[in-house]
C-alpha positions as CSV (number, residue, x, y, z in Angstrom):
1,M,67.9,63.9,102.5
2,P,66.3,63.9,99.0
3,K,68.5,63.5,95.9
4,K,69.1,66.8,94.1
5,F,71.1,65.7,91.1
6,L,70.8,62.9,88.5
7,T,73.6,61.1,86.6
8,V,73.8,60.9,82.8
9,N,72.3,57.4,82.9
10,D,69.5,58.5,85.2
11,V,68.6,61.3,82.8
12,A,68.8,59.1,79.8
13,R,66.5,56.5,81.3
14,L,63.9,59.1,82.4
15,L,63.9,60.9,79.0
16,G,64.0,57.7,76.9
17,V,67.2,58.6,75.1
18,S,70.8,57.3,75.1
19,P,73.5,58.6,77.5
20,L,75.3,59.9,74.4
21,T,72.3,62.0,73.5
22,V,72.3,63.5,77.0
23,R,76.0,64.4,76.6
24,N,75.4,65.9,73.2
25,W,72.6,68.1,74.6
26,D,75.1,69.2,77.2
27,Q,77.7,70.1,74.6
28,K,75.1,72.0,72.6
29,G,73.9,73.9,75.6
30,K,70.4,72.4,75.6
31,L,71.0,70.8,79.0
32,R,73.3,72.2,81.7
33,A,75.6,69.8,83.5
34,Y,77.2,70.4,86.9
35,R,80.4,68.5,87.8
36,N,80.8,66.3,90.8
37,P,83.8,67.8,92.7
38,V,85.1,64.3,93.7
39,N,85.1,62.5,90.3
40,N,84.2,65.2,87.8
41,Y,81.2,63.3,86.5
42,R,78.3,65.2,84.9
43,M,75.3,65.7,87.2
44,Y,72.0,67.3,86.3
45,K,69.6,69.1,88.6
46,I,66.3,67.3,89.0
47,E,64.3,70.5,88.4
48,E,65.9,71.0,85.0
49,V,65.2,67.5,84.0
50,E,61.6,67.8,85.1
51,A,61.3,71.0,83.0
52,I,62.4,69.0,79.9
53,L,59.9,66.2,80.7
54,K,57.2,68.8,80.8
55,Q,58.3,70.2,77.4
56,I,58.3,66.6,76.0
57,E,54.8,65.9,77.4
58,H,53.5,69.3,76.0
59,S,54.9,68.6,72.6
60,K,53.2,65.2,72.4
61,D,49.8,66.9,72.7
62,G,50.4,69.3,69.9
63,Y,52.3,67.1,67.4
64,S,55.1,69.7,67.3
65,P,58.8,68.7,67.5
66,V,60.5,68.9,70.9
67,K,62.8,72.0,71.3
68,I,64.6,71.8,74.6
69,K,64.9,75.1,76.5
70,I,66.7,75.5,79.8
71,E,65.8,78.6,81.8
72,S,68.9,80.4,82.9
73,E,69.2,81.5,86.5
């Protein structure tokens, strides 16, 4: 079964930021965390992280600052 969620450290590694930055984005509402029911750790949907990666890649092409937007369901 494929993995559906990533940990804070996984997201930080993928995006090239620190885990503290990922947690700050969560607090500011730029990234939505889900909680693991067993240990209450933050978990992030792979689809949402992929959307952020696309935004970062798109901003590299146009020299504009990255503004993270998460689509609400």
